[in-house]
Structures are given as C-alpha cells and as structure tokens.
ChimeraX commands (.cxc) that place a marker at each C-alpha (Angstrom):
marker #1 position 58.50,80.93,95.23 radius 0.5
marker #1 position 58.71,80.81,98.85 radius 0.5
marker #1 position 60.53,83.70,100.40 radius 0.5
marker #1 position 63.09,82.67,103.66 radius 0.5
marker #1 position 65.03,84.85,106.35 radius 0.5
marker #1 position 68.12,84.16,104.22 radius 0.5
marker #1 position 70.22,86.95,101.90 radius 0.5
marker #1 position 73.27,86.48,99.51 radius 0.5
marker #1 position 76.03,88.54,100.40 radius 0.5
marker #1 position 79.06,89.14,99.34 radius 0.5
marker #1 position 82.03,88.47,102.14 radius 0.5
marker #1 position 84.43,91.29,102.53 radius 0.5
marker #1 position 88.12,90.92,101.90 radius 0.5
marker #1 position 90.36,91.13,104.46 radius 0.5
marker #1 position 93.69,91.98,103.40 radius 0.5
marker #1 position 96.75,90.66,105.23 radius 0.5
marker #1 position 99.48,92.71,107.02 radius 0.5
marker #1 position 103.16,92.18,106.66 radius 0.5
marker #1 position 105.58,92.17,109.05 radius 0.5
marker #1 position 108.41,95.06,108.97 radius 0.5
marker #1 position 110.85,92.00,107.30 radius 0.5
marker #1 position 108.41,91.22,104.95 radius 0.5
marker #1 position 108.30,95.00,103.79 radius 0.5
marker #1 position 112.03,94.81,104.29 radius 0.5
marker #1 position 112.54,92.04,101.65 radius 0.5
marker #1 position 110.05,93.68,99.16 radius 0.5
marker #1 position 111.83,96.82,99.40 radius 0.5
marker #1 position 115.37,94.61,98.55 radius 0.5
marker #1 position 113.85,92.44,95.65 radius 0.5
marker #1 position 112.11,95.90,94.09 radius 0.5
marker #1 position 115.69,97.68,94.40 radius 0.5
marker #1 position 117.18,94.57,92.81 radius 0.5
marker #1 position 114.60,94.43,89.98 radius 0.5
marker #1 position 114.93,98.22,89.11 radius 0.5
marker #1 position 118.51,97.98,89.07 radius 0.5
marker #1 position 118.09,94.86,86.31 radius 0.5
marker #1 position 116.20,96.67,84.48 radius 0.5
marker #1 position 118.27,99.67,84.46 radius 0.5
marker #1 position 120.81,97.41,82.75 radius 0.5
marker #1 position 118.47,95.97,80.44 radius 0.5
marker #1 position 117.63,99.24,79.75 radius 0.5
marker #1 position 120.93,99.97,78.27 radius 0.5
marker #1 position 121.27,96.89,75.82 radius 0.5
marker #1 position 117.85,98.11,74.49 radius 0.5
marker #1 position 116.41,94.66,76.23 radius 0.5
marker #1 position 117.79,92.65,73.68 radius 0.5
marker #1 position 117.79,89.47,75.90 radius 0.5
marker #1 position 114.54,90.26,77.92 radius 0.5
marker #1 position 112.08,87.48,78.11 radius 0.5
marker #1 position 108.42,88.01,78.85 radius 0.5
marker #1 position 105.55,86.04,79.22 radius 0.5
marker #1 position 102.13,85.50,80.59 radius 0.5
marker #1 position 101.81,83.45,83.31 radius 0.5
marker #1 position 99.09,82.94,86.45 radius 0.5
marker #1 position 99.08,81.40,90.13 radius 0.5
marker #1 position 96.44,78.32,90.44 radius 0.5
marker #1 position 95.52,78.13,93.70 radius 0.5
marker #1 position 94.45,74.34,95.01 radius 0.5
marker #1 position 92.11,75.66,97.24 radius 0.5
marker #1 position 88.79,78.23,96.12 radius 0.5
marker #1 position 87.17,79.84,99.14 radius 0.5
marker #1 position 83.81,80.75,98.20 radius 0.5
marker #1 position 83.64,84.18,97.51 radius 0.5
marker #1 position 79.89,84.83,98.55 radius 0.5
marker #1 position 77.44,83.23,101.28 radius 0.5
marker #1 position 73.79,83.15,102.05 radius 0.5
marker #1 position 73.36,84.43,105.49 radius 0.5
marker #1 position 69.92,84.92,107.99 radius 0.5
marker #1 position 69.17,88.92,108.14 radius 0.5
marker #1 position 70.36,90.22,110.56 radius 0.5
marker #1 position 73.30,87.97,111.37 radius 0.5
marker #1 position 76.84,89.44,110.86 radius 0.5
marker #1 position 78.73,88.40,107.08 radius 0.5
marker #1 position 81.80,86.41,107.46 radius 0.5
marker #1 position 85.25,87.73,106.36 radius 0.5
marker #1 position 87.13,86.28,103.88 radius 0.5
marker #1 position 90.69,86.02,104.38 radius 0.5
marker #1 position 93.33,87.13,101.73 radius 0.5
marker #1 position 95.50,83.74,100.56 radius 0.5
marker #1 position 98.74,83.80,102.15 radius 0.5
marker #1 position 102.45,82.69,100.86 radius 0.5
marker #1 position 101.64,79.35,102.52 radius 0.5
marker #1 position 98.26,78.83,100.46 radius 0.5
marker #1 position 99.05,75.75,97.95 radius 0.5
marker #1 position 99.58,76.92,94.72 radius 0.5
marker #1 position 100.74,76.39,91.22 radius 0.5
marker #1 position 102.57,79.05,88.29 radius 0.5
marker #1 position 101.17,78.17,85.38 radius 0.5
marker #1 position 103.27,79.92,82.22 radius 0.5
marker link #1:1,2 radius 0.2
marker link #1:2,3 radius 0.2
marker link #1:3,4 radius 0.2
marker link #1:4,5 radius 0.2
marker link #1:5,6 radius 0.2
marker link #1:6,7 radius 0.2
marker link #1:7,8 radius 0.2
marker link #1:8,9 radius 0.2
marker link #1:9,10 radius 0.2
marker link #1:10,11 radius 0.2
marker link #1:11,12 radius 0.2
marker link #1:12,13 radius 0.2
marker link #1:13,14 radius 0.2
marker link #1:14,15 radius 0.2
marker link #1:15,16 radius 0.2
marker link #1:16,17 radius 0.2
marker link #1:17,18 radius 0.2
marker link #1:18,19 radius 0.2
marker link #1:19,20 radius 0.2
marker link #1:20,21 radius 0.2
marker link #1:21,22 radius 0.2
marker link #1:22,23 radius 0.2
marker link #1:23,24 radius 0.2
marker link #1:24,25 radius 0.2
marker link #1:25,26 radius 0.2
marker link #1:26,27 radius 0.2
marker link #1:27,28 radius 0.2
marker link #1:28,29 radius 0.2
marker link #1:29,30 radius 0.2
marker link #1:30,31 radius 0.2
marker link #1:31,32 radius 0.2
marker link #1:32,33 radius 0.2
marker link #1:33,34 radius 0.2
marker link #1:34,35 radius 0.2
marker link #1:35,36 radius 0.2
marker link #1:36,37 radius 0.2
marker link #1:37,38 radius 0.2
marker link #1:38,39 radius 0.2
marker link #1:39,40 radius 0.2
marker link #1:40,41 radius 0.2
marker link #1:41,42 radius 0.2
marker link #1:42,43 radius 0.2
marker link #1:43,44 radius 0.2
marker link #1:44,45 radius 0.2
marker link #1:45,46 radius 0.2
marker link #1:46,47 radius 0.2
marker link #1:47,48 radius 0.2
marker link #1:48,49 radius 0.2
marker link #1:49,50 radius 0.2
marker link #1:50,51 radius 0.2
marker link #1:51,52 radius 0.2
marker link #1:52,53 radius 0.2
marker link #1:53,54 radius 0.2
marker link #1:54,55 radius 0.2
marker link #1:55,56 radius 0.2
marker link #1:56,57 radius 0.2
marker link #1:57,58 radius 0.2
marker link #1:58,59 radius 0.2
marker link #1:59,60 radius 0.2
marker link #1:60,61 radius 0.2
marker link #1:61,62 radius 0.2
marker link #1:62,63 radius 0.2
marker link #1:63,64 radius 0.2
marker link #1:64,65 radius 0.2
marker link #1:65,66 radius 0.2
marker link #1:66,67 radius 0.2
marker link #1:67,68 radius 0.2
marker link #1:68,69 radius 0.2
marker link #1:69,70 radius 0.2
marker link #1:70,71 radius 0.2
marker link #1:71,72 radius 0.2
marker link #1:72,73 radius 0.2
marker link #1:73,74 radius 0.2
marker link #1:74,75 radius 0.2
marker link #1:75,76 radius 0.2
marker link #1:76,77 radius 0.2
marker link #1:77,78 radius 0.2
marker link #1:78,79 radius 0.2
marker link #1:79,80 radius 0.2
marker link #1:80,81 radius 0.2
marker link #1:81,82 radius 0.2
marker link #1:82,83 radius 0.2
marker link #1:83,84 radius 0.2
marker link #1:84,85 radius 0.2
marker link #1:85,86 radius 0.2
marker link #1:86,87 radius 0.2
marker link #1:87,88 radius 0.2
marker link #1:88,89 radius 0.2
view
C-alpha cells in the first residue's frame, strides 16, 4: 500500500457555553424536579413512571477526519438545542 501524508485523527470536542439565563432556567428546573421527587418519595413512588428514551439527531457530523501531517485538527462543535432531533421512547 502506498504511504501518503494523511493521518486519521479524532476530532476534539468543543463544549457549548451557557448564557446566564440558560443557567438560571436549569437551576429552576432542577429545583422543581427535586420538589416533585420529594413529594413522590412521601407516596413511596406509587405514581412514578419511568422508561428508556433517547434523542436521535437528523444530522450526525463525523467524529474523525483525515488531515495532512502538520495541519491543525478541525473542531467538532457540540450539538445545540437548535439541532433537529426526535425523542424516541
């Protein structure tokens, strides 16, 4: 096999940053969930329903790429809340 100047690399994950408002909404949601769990615990979780679920994205960008030796690796941006997706339960 002929040797080339290419090598396969894993793309580096770049996490998204949250705004102050998004952080505040997450705190509020977590407190509401904790309140609900405390209430369910008092009732021995009688009305609690659980299930498996997963998000399936319409677009799945590659996790790796071929680059020439010495080139900078491309970044893989995290999927944001605007990424088209469907919840499967």
